[in-house]
C-alpha positions, 0 to 999 in steps of 0.5 A: 196646826194653829187651830189648836190655839183655840182648843189648847186651854182645856185640852188636857182635861179630856185628852191624855195618852191611852196606855194601849195606844202608847204600847202599840206606838212603841212596838211599831216604832221599835223603840230602843233605849239608846236611840233618839225619837221625834214626835211631830205635832206633839200637842201638849206632849201626852204621847211623847211623855208616855213613850219616854217610859218605853226608852230612848231620848225624845224630842217633841215639836209643835207649831202651837206655842200654847201647846208646847208651853203646856208640854214644858210645864209637864216635864223637861224629860223631852226636848220640846220645840216650837216649829213648823212640821214643814221646816223641822229644826234638826239635822239630817238623819237625827232620829231612829224613829218619828211619830205623828198621832191624830194630826196629819189632817191639819197639815196644808199638804202631806208631801212637804211634811213627809219629806222633812220627816224622811230627811231627819229620819235615819234608817228607821220608822215613821209611825202615824196614828190616824183615820181615813174618810172611809172609816169615819163614814162608818162612825155612828156619830154621822147619825147625830152630827152629819155635817160636822163629821162630813167636814171632818172626814173631808180633812182626812187624807185617804189611804191612797193619798197617804201611801202615795205621799209616803212613797213619793218622798222615799219611804220604802214600804208602808204597812197598815194596822187597823185599830178599833176603839176599846171600851175603856179608852182613856184619850177622848178623841173624836170616836172615843165614845163609840161604846160610851155615847153619853160622853158626847153630852159633856161640853168638856169632852166636845171642847177637846175634840177639834171636830166639835170645837171647830167644825160643828155649828152651835145649832148642829151640836144642840140638835144632835145632843138633844137627839142623842140624849133621847136615844140614850134614854130610850135605849135606841142608841144600842140599835144605832151603834150596832148598825154602824159596826164595821170590821175595818177598824175605827182608826189605823196605824200607818208604819213607813220604813226608811231603809239605808241606801247601802241596805237597799243595794 
């Protein structure tokens, strides 16, 4: 998670909570007005703050002090805290729901984090928003930035690993809902330009995406952007985007349930 110290400065120029994703996260979490919720690896708190509008008392935790400082500057509605995801500073059963968006690929291992989340969660849901290597292999970005996308996909846990780690720490059921990028997506994460290829030519957009900021070489970015710009100018990009179309979603919501022991009996 410390990698975000490097991209934290300009992060909020291009990264903001997408209203549709926030609505879906609230739905999957089953947010209630009188309950407490935790956003793990919350970054600068964009989704945490968007979720407060749906109700509940919210806490946000991130390893990066720079990210938490930015979150504090935005609002004190959320109880922000700097802490490791593997060692959460909360009592057992503190929350009715836990959230983690676009961050699990930065954890050294899944099980220690998931075990902590399971511990601080009362009966309720843990909702993840992420992408699998299989989904990423179908991004048309592979055509222009193959090494960076390959490295990025290698960081992502497979769906099988996710399921195993969640079940291993005690989550009772794990459900999956695919998510496809919309044309007016407001949070400019990795594949946000699926329908707007020109955004990748903007250095500000690339600097807010860890794949470009941390994994792509300067040569690959220069060459890839040159080829992408040429294909946008000729209109060939439409053919390329269409070739990479798939029906398995570009990202996915993972919804894991923790059931009270008495309810399982």
